DRENDO-1510 file (C-alpha; in Angstrom, 1 decimal, always signed):
<recs>
REC; n; res; u; v; w
REC; 1; MET; -38.3; -58.1; -1.8 .
REC; 2; LYS; -38.2; -59.4; +1.8 .
REC; 3; ASN; -38.4; -57.6; +5.2 .
REC; 4; THR; -36.7; -58.6; +8.4 .
REC; 5; LYS; -38.0; -57.5; +11.9 .
REC; 6; LEU; -35.3; -55.9; +14.1 .
REC; 7; ASN; -35.4; -54.8; +17.7 .
REC; 8; ILE; -33.0; -51.9; +18.3 .
REC; 9; GLU; -32.3; -50.5; +21.7 .
REC; 10; ASN; -32.2; -46.7; +22.0 .
REC; 11; LYS; -30.3; -44.4; +24.4 .
REC; 12; LYS; -32.9; -44.9; +27.1 .
REC; 13; GLY; -32.9; -48.7; +26.8 .
REC; 14; HIS; -36.3; -48.8; +25.0 .
REC; 15; ALA; -36.6; -51.4; +22.2 .
REC; 16; LEU; -37.5; -49.8; +18.9 .
REC; 17; GLN; -39.3; -52.0; +16.4 .
REC; 18; ALA; -37.8; -51.8; +13.0 .
REC; 19; TYR; -38.1; -53.5; +9.6 .
REC; 20; LEU; -35.2; -54.0; +7.2 .
REC; 21; GLU; -36.4; -54.1; +3.5 .
REC; 22; LEU; -33.9; -55.7; +1.1 .
REC; 23; PRO; -33.6; -55.7; -2.7 .
REC; 24; ALA; -34.7; -58.9; -4.5 .
REC; 25; ASN; -31.1; -60.2; -4.6 .
REC; 26; GLN; -30.8; -59.6; -0.9 .
REC; 27; LYS; -27.5; -57.7; -1.5 .
REC; 28; PRO; -28.0; -54.0; -1.1 .
REC; 29; ASN; -25.4; -51.6; -2.5 .
REC; 30; HIS; -26.3; -49.0; +0.2 .
REC; 31; TYR; -28.5; -48.6; +3.3 .
REC; 32; ALA; -31.1; -46.0; +4.0 .
REC; 33; ILE; -33.2; -45.1; +7.1 .
REC; 34; PHE; -36.7; -43.9; +6.8 .
REC; 35; ALA; -38.2; -41.6; +9.6 .
REC; 36; HIS; -42.0; -41.5; +9.7 .
REC; 37; CYS; -44.3; -38.5; +10.3 .
REC; 38; PHE; -45.4; -37.1; +13.7 .
REC; 39; THR; -47.6; -39.6; +15.6 .
REC; 40; CYS; -47.4; -42.0; +12.5 .
REC; 41; THR; -45.8; -45.4; +12.5 .
REC; 42; SER; -43.5; -47.4; +10.2 .
REC; 43; THR; -46.4; -49.4; +8.8 .
REC; 44; LEU; -48.1; -46.4; +7.2 .
REC; 45; SER; -48.7; -47.3; +3.5 .
REC; 46; ALA; -46.6; -44.4; +2.3 .
REC; 47; VAL; -43.6; -45.4; +4.4 .
REC; 48; LYS; -43.8; -49.0; +3.1 .
REC; 49; ASN; -44.3; -47.9; -0.5 .
REC; 50; ILE; -41.3; -45.5; -0.5 .
REC; 51; SER; -39.1; -48.0; +1.3 .
REC; 52; ARG; -40.0; -50.8; -1.2 .
REC; 53; ALA; -39.5; -48.4; -4.2 .
REC; 54; LEU; -36.0; -47.7; -2.8 .
REC; 55; THR; -35.1; -51.4; -2.7 .
REC; 56; THR; -35.6; -51.5; -6.5 .
REC; 57; HIS; -32.7; -49.0; -6.7 .
REC; 58; GLY; -30.4; -51.3; -4.7 .
REC; 59; PHE; -31.0; -50.0; -1.2 .
REC; 60; GLY; -31.6; -51.8; +2.0 .
REC; 61; VAL; -34.1; -49.7; +3.9 .
REC; 62; ILE; -34.7; -49.6; +7.6 .
REC; 63; ARG; -38.1; -48.2; +8.6 .
REC; 64; PHE; -38.8; -48.0; +12.4 .
REC; 65; ASP; -41.2; -46.7; +15.0 .
REC; 66; PHE; -40.1; -43.8; +17.1 .
REC; 67; THR; -40.2; -44.2; +20.9 .
REC; 68; GLY; -43.8; -44.6; +22.2 .
REC; 69; LEU; -45.3; -45.1; +18.8 .
REC; 70; GLY; -46.3; -48.2; +16.9 .
REC; 71; LYS; -44.7; -51.2; +18.6 .
REC; 72; SER; -41.7; -49.5; +20.0 .
REC; 73; GLU; -41.3; -49.3; +23.8 .
REC; 74; GLY; -41.6; -46.1; +25.8 .
REC; 75; GLU; -44.2; -43.4; +26.2 .
REC; 76; PHE; -45.2; -40.9; +23.6 .
REC; 77; ALA; -44.2; -38.1; +26.1 .
REC; 78; GLU; -40.6; -39.4; +25.6 .
REC; 79; SER; -40.9; -38.9; +21.8 .
REC; 80; TYR; -40.0; -35.3; +21.8 .
REC; 81; PHE; -38.0; -34.0; +18.8 .
REC; 82; SER; -34.5; -34.4; +20.1 .
REC; 83; ALA; -35.4; -37.9; +21.3 .
REC; 84; ASN; -36.5; -38.6; +17.7 .
REC; 85; VAL; -33.1; -37.5; +16.5 .
REC; 86; GLU; -31.5; -39.8; +19.2 .
REC; 87; ASP; -33.6; -42.7; +18.0 .
REC; 88; LEU; -32.4; -42.1; +14.4 .
REC; 89; ILE; -28.8; -42.1; +15.6 .
REC; 90; ALA; -29.4; -45.3; +17.6 .
REC; 91; VAL; -30.8; -47.0; +14.5 .
REC; 92; SER; -27.9; -45.7; +12.4 .
REC; 93; ASP; -25.4; -47.1; +15.0 .
REC; 94; TYR; -27.1; -50.5; +14.9 .
REC; 95; ILE; -27.1; -50.8; +11.1 .
REC; 96; GLU; -23.5; -49.7; +11.0 .
REC; 97; LEU; -22.5; -52.4; +13.5 .
REC; 98; HIS; -24.6; -55.2; +12.0 .
REC; 99; TYR; -24.6; -54.4; +8.3 .
REC; 100; LYS; -23.1; -51.2; +6.8 .
REC; 101; ALA; -23.3; -47.6; +7.7 .
REC; 102; PRO; -26.4; -46.0; +6.2 .
REC; 103; SER; -25.6; -43.4; +3.6 .
REC; 104; LEU; -29.1; -42.0; +2.9 .
REC; 105; LEU; -31.7; -40.6; +5.3 .
REC; 106; VAL; -35.3; -40.1; +4.2 .
REC; 107; GLY; -37.9; -38.3; +6.4 .
REC; 108; HIS; -41.6; -37.6; +6.1 .
REC; 109; SER; -43.2; -34.5; +7.7 .
REC; 110; LEU; -41.5; -34.0; +11.2 .
REC; 111; GLY; -39.4; -37.1; +10.3 .
REC; 112; GLY; -38.0; -34.9; +7.6 .
REC; 113; ALA; -36.8; -32.3; +10.1 .
REC; 114; ALA; -35.4; -35.2; +12.2 .
REC; 115; VAL; -33.3; -36.6; +9.4 .
REC; 116; ILE; -31.9; -33.2; +8.6 .
REC; 117; SER; -30.8; -32.9; +12.3 .
REC; 118; ALA; -29.5; -36.4; +12.5 .
REC; 119; GLY; -27.8; -36.2; +9.1 .
REC; 120; ALA; -25.9; -33.2; +10.3 .
REC; 121; LYS; -24.4; -35.3; +13.1 .
REC; 122; LEU; -23.6; -38.5; +11.1 .
REC; 123; ASN; -20.5; -38.2; +8.9 .
REC; 124; HIS; -21.3; -41.4; +6.9 .
REC; 125; VAL; -24.7; -40.0; +5.7 .
REC; 126; LYS; -24.0; -38.7; +2.2 .
REC; 127; ALA; -27.5; -37.5; +1.2 .
REC; 128; ILE; -30.8; -36.5; +2.7 .
REC; 129; ALA; -34.4; -36.4; +1.3 .
REC; 130; THR; -37.4; -34.8; +3.0 .
REC; 131; ILE; -41.1; -35.2; +2.1 .
REC; 132; GLY; -43.6; -32.6; +3.4 .
REC; 133; ALA; -41.1; -31.4; +6.1 .
REC; 134; PRO; -41.7; -28.3; +8.2 .
REC; 135; SER; -39.0; -25.6; +8.1 .
REC; 136; ASN; -39.3; -25.1; +11.9 .
REC; 137; VAL; -39.5; -27.9; +14.4 .
REC; 138; ASN; -42.1; -26.1; +16.5 .
REC; 139; HIS; -44.5; -26.2; +13.6 .
REC; 140; VAL; -46.2; -29.2; +15.1 .
REC; 141; THR; -46.9; -27.6; +18.5 .
REC; 142; HIS; -50.3; -26.3; +17.3 .
REC; 143; LEU; -51.5; -29.8; +17.2 .
REC; 144; PHE; -51.3; -30.1; +21.0 .
REC; 145; SER; -51.4; -26.4; +22.0 .
REC; 146; HIS; -54.8; -27.0; +23.6 .
REC; 147; GLY; -53.0; -28.9; +26.4 .
REC; 148; PHE; -50.4; -26.3; +27.2 .
REC; 149; ASP; -52.3; -24.8; +30.1 .
REC; 150; GLU; -52.8; -28.2; +31.7 .
REC; 151; VAL; -49.2; -29.1; +31.2 .
REC; 152; GLU; -48.1; -25.9; +32.9 .
REC; 153; GLU; -50.5; -26.5; +35.8 .
REC; 154; LYS; -50.2; -30.3; +36.3 .
REC; 155; GLY; -46.9; -31.1; +34.6 .
REC; 156; GLU; -48.6; -33.4; +32.0 .
REC; 157; ALA; -51.8; -33.6; +30.0 .
REC; 158; GLU; -53.7; -35.9; +27.7 .
REC; 159; VAL; -54.2; -34.4; +24.3 .
REC; 160; ASN; -56.1; -35.5; +21.2 .
REC; 161; ILE; -54.0; -35.5; +18.0 .
REC; 162; GLY; -55.6; -36.7; +14.8 .
REC; 163; GLY; -58.4; -38.5; +16.8 .
REC; 164; ARG; -56.0; -40.4; +19.1 .
REC; 165; PRO; -55.2; -39.6; +22.7 .
REC; 166; PHE; -51.6; -39.0; +23.7 .
REC; 167; LYS; -50.0; -38.0; +27.0 .
REC; 168; ILE; -47.5; -35.1; +26.9 .
REC; 169; ASN; -45.4; -33.4; +29.5 .
REC; 170; LYS; -43.4; -30.2; +30.0 .
REC; 171; GLU; -40.2; -31.6; +28.6 .
REC; 172; PHE; -42.1; -32.8; +25.5 .
REC; 173; VAL; -43.5; -29.3; +24.9 .
REC; 174; GLU; -40.4; -27.3; +25.6 .
REC; 175; ASP; -38.1; -29.5; +23.5 .
REC; 176; PHE; -39.7; -28.4; +20.3 .
REC; 177; SER; -38.4; -24.9; +20.7 .
REC; 178; LYS; -34.8; -25.9; +21.3 .
REC; 179; SER; -33.8; -26.9; +17.7 .
REC; 180; ASN; -33.0; -24.3; +15.2 .
REC; 181; LEU; -33.7; -26.2; +12.0 .
REC; 182; PRO; -33.0; -23.2; +9.6 .
REC; 183; SER; -29.5; -22.9; +11.1 .
REC; 184; ILE; -28.9; -26.7; +10.8 .
REC; 185; VAL; -30.0; -26.7; +7.2 .
REC; 186; LYS; -27.7; -23.7; +6.4 .
REC; 187; ASN; -24.7; -25.6; +7.8 .
REC; 188; LEU; -25.6; -29.0; +6.5 .
REC; 189; ARG; -23.4; -29.1; +3.4 .
REC; 190; LYS; -24.8; -32.4; +2.1 .
REC; 191; PRO; -26.9; -33.1; -1.0 .
REC; 192; LEU; -30.5; -32.4; +0.0 .
REC; 193; LEU; -33.7; -33.3; -1.9 .
REC; 194; VAL; -36.9; -31.4; -0.8 .
REC; 195; MET; -40.2; -32.9; -1.9 .
REC; 196; HIS; -43.5; -31.2; -1.1 .
REC; 197; SER; -47.0; -31.0; -2.4 .
REC; 198; PRO; -48.2; -27.5; -3.4 .
REC; 199; ILE; -51.7; -28.4; -1.9 .
REC; 200; ASP; -50.4; -29.7; +1.4 .
REC; 201; THR; -52.8; -28.3; +4.0 .
REC; 202; ILE; -50.9; -29.8; +7.0 .
REC; 203; VAL; -47.5; -28.4; +6.3 .
REC; 204; GLY; -47.8; -25.6; +3.7 .
REC; 205; ILE; -45.6; -25.4; +0.6 .
REC; 206; LYS; -43.9; -22.3; +2.1 .
REC; 207; ASN; -42.0; -24.6; +4.4 .
REC; 208; ALA; -40.3; -26.3; +1.4 .
REC; 209; GLU; -39.4; -22.9; +0.0 .
REC; 210; GLN; -37.7; -21.9; +3.3 .
REC; 211; ILE; -35.8; -25.2; +3.6 .
REC; 212; TYR; -34.6; -24.9; +0.0 .
REC; 213; HIS; -33.6; -21.2; +0.5 .
REC; 214; GLU; -31.5; -22.0; +3.6 .
REC; 215; ALA; -29.7; -25.0; +2.0 .
REC; 216; HIS; -26.5; -24.9; +0.0 .
REC; 217; HIS; -26.0; -26.6; -3.3 .
REC; 218; PRO; -26.3; -29.4; -4.3 .
REC; 219; LYS; -30.0; -29.1; -3.5 .
REC; 220; SER; -33.0; -30.1; -5.4 .
REC; 221; PHE; -36.8; -29.6; -5.2 .
REC; 222; VAL; -39.5; -31.9; -6.6 .
REC; 223; THR; -43.1; -31.0; -6.4 .
REC; 224; LEU; -45.6; -33.8; -5.5 .
REC; 225; ASP; -48.4; -32.4; -7.5 .
REC; 226; GLN; -51.9; -33.2; -6.3 .
REC; 227; ALA; -50.6; -35.2; -3.3 .
REC; 228; ASP; -52.0; -34.8; +0.2 .
REC; 229; HIS; -49.7; -34.6; +3.2 .
REC; 230; LEU; -49.8; -38.3; +4.1 .
REC; 231; LEU; -49.4; -39.4; +0.4 .
REC; 232; THR; -52.5; -41.6; +0.8 .
REC; 233; ASN; -52.6; -42.2; -2.9 .
REC; 234; SER; -50.1; -45.1; -3.5 .
REC; 235; ARG; -49.1; -43.6; -6.8 .
REC; 236; ASP; -47.7; -40.5; -5.0 .
REC; 237; SER; -45.6; -42.5; -2.5 .
REC; 238; GLN; -44.3; -44.9; -5.2 .
REC; 239; TYR; -43.3; -41.9; -7.3 .
REC; 240; ALA; -41.6; -40.3; -4.4 .
REC; 241; GLY; -39.6; -43.4; -3.7 .
REC; 242; ASN; -38.5; -43.8; -7.3 .
REC; 243; VAL; -37.5; -40.2; -7.6 .
REC; 244; ILE; -35.4; -40.4; -4.4 .
REC; 245; GLY; -33.7; -43.6; -5.7 .
REC; 246; THR; -32.8; -42.0; -9.0 .
REC; 247; TRP; -31.7; -38.6; -7.6 .
REC; 248; VAL; -29.4; -40.0; -4.9 .
REC; 249; LYS; -27.3; -42.1; -7.4 .
REC; 250; ARG; -25.7; -38.9; -8.6 .
REC; 251; TYR; -24.0; -38.6; -5.2 .
REC; 252; PHE; -22.8; -42.1; -4.8 .
REC; 253; GLU; -19.8; -43.8; -6.4 .
REC; 254; PRO; -21.0; -46.3; -9.1 .
REC; 255; GLN; -20.9; -49.8; -7.8 .
REC; 256; GLU; -18.8; -52.4; -9.6 .
REC; 257; ASN; -20.9; -55.4; -10.4 .
REC; 258; GLU; -19.1; -58.3; -8.7 .
REC; 259; MET; -19.2; -61.0; -11.3 .
REC; 260; LEU; -18.8; -64.7; -10.7 .
REC; 261; GLU; -16.1; -66.4; -12.7 .
REC; 262; THR; -17.6; -68.3; -15.5 .
REC; 263; ASN; -14.4; -70.4; -16.0 .
REC; 264; GLY; -14.7; -70.2; -19.8 .
REC; 265; GLU; -18.3; -71.3; -19.9 .
REC; 266; GLN; -21.2; -69.2; -21.2 .
REC; 267; LEU; -22.9; -68.9; -17.8 .
REC; 268; VAL; -22.6; -69.8; -14.1 .
REC; 269; GLY; -25.2; -70.3; -11.4 .
REC; 270; TYR; -24.4; -70.1; -7.7 .
REC; 271; LEU; -26.5; -71.1; -4.6 .
REC; 272; ASN; -25.2; -70.6; -1.1 .
REC; 273; LEU; -27.1; -73.2; +0.9 .
REC; 274; ILE; -26.1; -71.7; +4.2 .
REC; 275; GLU; -27.3; -68.2; +3.6 .
REC; 276; ASP; -30.1; -68.7; +1.0 .
REC; 277; ASN; -33.1; -70.9; +0.5 .
REC; 278; PHE; -33.5; -71.5; -3.3 .
REC; 279; THR; -32.4; -68.1; -4.4 .
REC; 280; THR; -29.7; -68.6; -7.1 .
REC; 281; SER; -27.4; -66.0; -8.6 .
REC; 282; ILE; -26.9; -66.4; -12.3 .
REC; 283; GLN; -24.3; -64.6; -14.3 .
REC; 284; THR; -22.9; -64.4; -17.8 .
REC; 285; LYS; -19.8; -62.5; -18.6 .
REC; 286; ASN; -21.6; -59.2; -18.6 .
REC; 287; HIS; -25.0; -59.7; -17.0 .
REC; 288; SER; -26.5; -61.0; -13.7 .
REC; 289; MET; -29.9; -62.5; -12.8 .
REC; 290; ILE; -31.7; -64.0; -9.9 .
REC; 291; ALA; -33.7; -67.2; -10.0 .
REC; 292; ASP; -35.9; -68.6; -7.3 .
REC; 293; GLU; -38.9; -70.8; -6.6 .
REC; 294; PRO; -42.4; -69.4; -5.9 .
REC; 295; ALA; -43.6; -69.2; -2.3 .
REC; 296; SER; -46.2; -71.9; -3.0 .
REC; 297; ILE; -43.4; -74.6; -3.1 .
REC; 298; GLY; -41.3; -73.1; -0.3 .
REC; 299; GLY; -39.2; -70.5; -2.2 .
REC; 300; ASP; -38.9; -66.8; -1.5 .
REC; 301; ASP; -40.0; -65.7; -5.0 .
REC; 302; PHE; -37.1; -63.2; -5.4 .
REC; 303; GLY; -36.8; -64.0; -9.1 .
REC; 304; PRO; -38.3; -66.1; -11.9 .
REC; 305; SER; -38.3; -69.8; -11.6 .
REC; 306; PRO; -36.1; -72.1; -13.6 .
REC; 307; TYR; -38.9; -73.0; -16.0 .
REC; 308; GLU; -39.8; -69.3; -16.4 .
REC; 309; TYR; -36.2; -68.7; -17.5 .
REC; 310; LEU; -36.5; -71.7; -19.9 .
REC; 311; ASN; -39.6; -70.0; -21.3 .
REC; 312; ALA; -37.9; -66.7; -21.4 .
REC; 313; GLY; -35.1; -68.0; -23.6 .
REC; 314; LEU; -37.7; -69.4; -26.0 .
REC; 315; VAL; -39.7; -66.2; -26.0 .
REC; 316; ALA; -36.7; -64.0; -26.6 .
REC; 317; CYS; -35.3; -66.2; -29.4 .
REC; 318; THR; -38.7; -66.4; -31.1 .
REC; 319; ALA; -39.2; -62.6; -31.1 .
REC; 320; MET; -35.7; -61.9; -32.4 .
REC; 321; THR; -35.9; -64.5; -35.1 .
REC; 322; LEU; -39.2; -63.1; -36.3 .
REC; 323; LYS; -37.8; -59.6; -36.3 .
REC; 324; MET; -34.8; -60.7; -38.4 .
REC; 325; TYR; -36.9; -62.6; -40.9 .
REC; 326; ALA; -39.4; -59.8; -41.4 .
REC; 327; GLN; -36.7; -57.3; -41.7 .
REC; 328; ARG; -34.9; -59.3; -44.4 .
REC; 329; LYS; -38.2; -59.7; -46.3 .
REC; 330; GLN; -39.0; -56.0; -45.8 .
REC; 331; TRP; -42.4; -56.9; -44.3 .
REC; 332; ASP; -44.3; -54.4; -42.2 .
REC; 333; LEU; -43.9; -56.2; -38.9 .
REC; 334; LYS; -44.0; -53.5; -36.1 .
REC; 335; GLU; -44.4; -55.4; -32.9 .
REC; 336; VAL; -44.2; -59.0; -31.7 .
REC; 337; PHE; -45.8; -60.6; -28.6 .
REC; 338; VAL; -44.8; -64.1; -27.7 .
REC; 339; TYR; -46.8; -65.9; -25.0 .
REC; 340; VAL; -45.4; -69.2; -23.7 .
REC; 341; THR; -46.5; -71.7; -21.0 .
REC; 342; HIS; -44.7; -74.9; -20.0 .
REC; 343; SER; -46.7; -77.8; -18.5 .
REC; 344; ARG; -46.9; -81.5; -18.2 .
REC; 345; LYS; -49.8; -83.1; -20.2 .
REC; 346; HIS; -50.7; -86.7; -20.8 .
REC; 347; SER; -50.1; -88.1; -24.3 .
REC; 348; ASP; -53.8; -89.1; -24.5 .
REC; 349; ASP; -54.8; -85.5; -23.9 .
REC; 350; LEU; -52.4; -84.4; -26.7 .
REC; 351; ASN; -53.9; -87.0; -29.1 .
REC; 352; ILE; -50.5; -88.6; -29.4 .
REC; 353; GLU; -50.6; -92.3; -30.2 .
REC; 354; THR; -47.9; -94.3; -28.4 .
REC; 355; ASP; -47.3; -97.8; -27.1 .
REC; 356; ASN; -46.5; -96.4; -23.7 .
REC; 357; PRO; -49.0; -93.6; -22.7 .
REC; 358; THR; -47.3; -91.2; -20.4 .
REC; 359; TYR; -47.0; -87.6; -19.3 .
REC; 360; LEU; -45.0; -85.3; -21.7 .
REC; 361; ASP; -43.5; -81.9; -21.5 .
REC; 362; HIS; -45.8; -79.5; -23.3 .
REC; 363; ILE; -45.0; -75.9; -24.4 .
REC; 364; SER; -47.8; -73.7; -25.6 .
REC; 365; LYS; -46.6; -70.8; -27.8 .
REC; 366; LYS; -49.0; -68.0; -28.9 .
REC; 367; LEU; -48.0; -65.2; -31.2 .
REC; 368; LYS; -49.5; -61.7; -31.6 .
REC; 369; LEU; -48.1; -59.9; -34.7 .
REC; 370; VAL; -48.7; -56.2; -35.1 .
REC; 371; GLY; -48.3; -54.7; -38.5 .
REC; 372; ASN; -49.7; -54.5; -42.0 .
REC; 373; LEU; -49.4; -58.2; -42.7 .
REC; 374; ASP; -51.6; -60.4; -44.9 .
REC; 375; ALA; -52.7; -63.9; -44.0 .
REC; 376; LYS; -49.9; -65.6; -46.0 .
REC; 377; GLN; -47.3; -63.5; -44.3 .
REC; 378; LYS; -48.7; -64.3; -40.8 .
REC; 379; GLU; -48.7; -68.0; -41.7 .
REC; 380; ARG; -45.1; -67.9; -42.8 .
REC; 381; LEU; -44.1; -66.1; -39.6 .
REC; 382; LYS; -45.8; -68.8; -37.6 .
REC; 383; GLU; -43.6; -71.4; -39.4 .
REC; 384; ILE; -40.5; -69.3; -38.8 .
REC; 385; ALA; -41.3; -69.1; -35.1 .
REC; 386; SER; -40.7; -72.8; -34.9 .
REC; 387; LYS; -37.3; -72.5; -36.5 .
REC; 388; CYS; -35.7; -70.2; -34.0 .
REC; 389; PRO; -32.5; -71.8; -32.5 .
REC; 390; VAL; -33.9; -72.3; -29.0 .
REC; 391; HIS; -37.1; -73.8; -30.3 .
REC; 392; LYS; -35.1; -76.3; -32.3 .
REC; 393; THR; -32.9; -77.1; -29.3 .
REC; 394; LEU; -35.9; -77.8; -27.1 .
REC; 395; ALA; -37.5; -79.9; -29.8 .
REC; 396; SER; -34.4; -82.0; -30.5 .
REC; 397; GLU; -32.6; -84.7; -28.5 .
REC; 398; VAL; -29.9; -83.0; -26.3 .
REC; 399; VAL; -26.7; -84.6; -25.1 .
REC; 400; PHE; -25.5; -83.5; -21.7 .
REC; 401; ASP; -22.0; -83.8; -20.4 .
REC; 402; THR; -21.8; -83.2; -16.6 .
REC; 403; ILE; -18.5; -82.9; -14.8 .
REC; 404; VAL; -17.9; -82.5; -11.0 .
REC; 405; MET; -15.0; -80.0; -10.6 .
</recs>
C-alpha cells in the first residue's frame, strides 16, 4: 500500500492537503473520500487505519484536511459546516478530473454529517458510511458555546476546543444552524451505513438511531461495541474499515478481472517500466498476483519477491503432496506446516567436498506435522516431502528455452 500527497484547491483558493492511499496493485476498482472529525486531521490514526483497510477491498482512498486544519491553508473560522461540504465537493471534483469519480464517501463524527450533505449533491456517489455522526449539525456548537457572547460583541473570539485554541467568528457560529441534516437524510435515497458505539460519550448513540430512522432503505446499522468516539483502539478502526469495505460491495457492480493474455503458456508476467518500479503483474488463466522487491533494495514491497514466490511454490507443492500421501495411507495427518528459506551458502559451510569451492543455492525446509503419527510415519513423510514435483524440479538440472517475441 502506498500513499501519494496531493494539493487540492478549494472554492476559496485554499490548498487542501490530501493523501491518496492505493491498493497493493496500485489499480483501484473504485475511489472513496474520507472526511475526518471536527477539529481533527487526516493523520488521525483512526482515519489512516480505516483508509488502509479500505485499500485491501480494492479502493483508492483520499483522506484530506478541511480548511484551516492540519496542513491545509485557511483559517479555522472558515471551516464552518457548509465550507466542509464545499471542501468535500472540491476534492471529489479533483479526483473525478485526475482519476475517476469517487463512488463512496466515509465520514467520522461531524465528517459523517458532511459526507451525507455532500453525497446528496454528488450524483456519482453510490454509497455513504458514517462513524459516530451527529443527527444534527449544530450538535457540535456546545464545544464552543462559551465564546458566543464574545463573538456577538466583538465579531470573533478565541475558544478552546479539546485543549487547543481556535478562532471563530459570527459566520462560523451561524452556519451550523443552516443545515437541516434530518431532511437531507430523509431525501438521500442512497445506500447508507451507520456505525456508532453504544458507549460514545461525545456523540451519543441516540444520534445513530435518529439518522437510521430518517433514512430510507437500503440502510444498515453496525454497532462499534466498546469503542470510544475517536476509535483510539486500532482494532476498532481496522474493524470499521473492513466492515465498510465488505458492506459497500453489495451496491457496486462486480468488477471483471482484466486478465493478461497468456498466449497459450501457463503464466505471464508484465512490468510497465514507465509507470512502475519493480512491481510486476503475474497472471495465470484464472488468477492474478503481484510481485515486487523489498524496500531495502529499492522496491516498493507491494508483493512477495521472486524468491518468495519460488519458495511459495515449493511450500504449496510439499504440503499438497504430504496431504495426498497421508490420505492414501489413511494416516491421521490433520495439519501441515512447511517452513522454507532460500539463501546462498558456501560449499565449505555445507560440508560439500568439491574441486572448486564456491557459493551454492541452499534451501532450508522444515516440517511441522500435526496428527496422531508415530516416529516411522513422520520419517516417511519427511522422505515424501522431498519427492514433491516442485522439489524434484528444483533439485534437478533444468533446460531453459527463451524466445524473444
